[in-house]
N, C-alpha and C positions, 0 to 999 in steps of 0.2 A: 856189559849191567853182570851187578853182585847180585846174587839168589843164594837162600840160604841151602844146602845140599836136599832140602825134601820139598822143596817149592817148585811149582811149574817155571818152566819157561817161559819169561812173559813177550819175549821175541818172538818164537814160536804162536803161543798160545790168538792171539790173536786171528778173528777169523782168514783174511785175505791172506796171512802171512803163513797160514797153517795150509794154506790151499794148494799154496806154491812150495813148500818145500813137500807136501805129498804127492803130487801132481810129478814133481821132481823125482821123486823116490823111486816111482812107477816107470818112469820111462828117463832115458840116458840125457837126451836136450827134449826141451821145449824151444820154441821161438816165443817172444812176444807177445804176438797175434795168436799162438795155440794157448798160454795162457790165459789171454784175455778174453778167449772164446770161453774155455771152462769152467771161468772163474766168475767169468758175466760179469766183468771191470773196468773201470774208467782207463782211458791210457792214466792221465794222472793218476788216481789211485795206484793201478799196478805198479808204475813206474817210484814209487814212492815209495810202497812196501817191496819192492825187489831192490832197492838201494839199500832199505835197512839191513836186508840179508846179504845182502856183496858186502857191507861197511862191518856184519859183525862174521865173514868171512863162510856163513852158511853157503852159501852157492857163489859158483863164479856165472860169468857175464862175457860171451863172445861177441864184440861186434865187427860185424861187415858186409860186403853186400853181395845181391843176388842180383843178376840184370838188373844193375845201375840203380840198383832200392839197395836203402840201409837193412839188413837182416840181425835181430837181436836174438841169441840164444843163450839158454840160461841151462844146467847143471846145479846137481846136487853137489856140496864138496864131501869131505871125508868128513869134516868136522861140523857139516850140516847135515849126513846121516846121522853122526853118533847123538848130536842133538837133539835128531828126532828120535831116535829108538828110545834116549833118555825119558823124553817126554811122553810116549807112548807107553813105557812101563809105570811111570808115574798115575799117567790117565786110568789104568786099568788097575791100580791099586787103590784109586779113587773109588772107581765105579765098584770092585769086587766089594770096598766096604760100604759104601751105600746100599749093594745089595743085599750084604748079611745085616746092618741095619735093618732095610727096610722088611726083609725077611721075621727079625724077632716083634715087630708089631700087629703080627698077623695075631 
């Protein structure tokens, strides 16, 4: 996904995807069920967004079995961590600019 250097990363900016990478930044790994509960997302919605992040290399997915039941675990990749950090820096800049603009209107 091509973007200008000063643009927000649209891949992360979407609410569910931002929730996924944020939750994974705070946890080494989370299961599909964990993310579904945290984000209050449907199976289909979570699957689609997680796949987009995986295709971009932002998260890693490990599939296996636990007690003969499928288990999918997610973790934030180094690329995903860097993308989230960059996104947060840009958001902080936007928020600072907005606060300054609001302060000038008093």
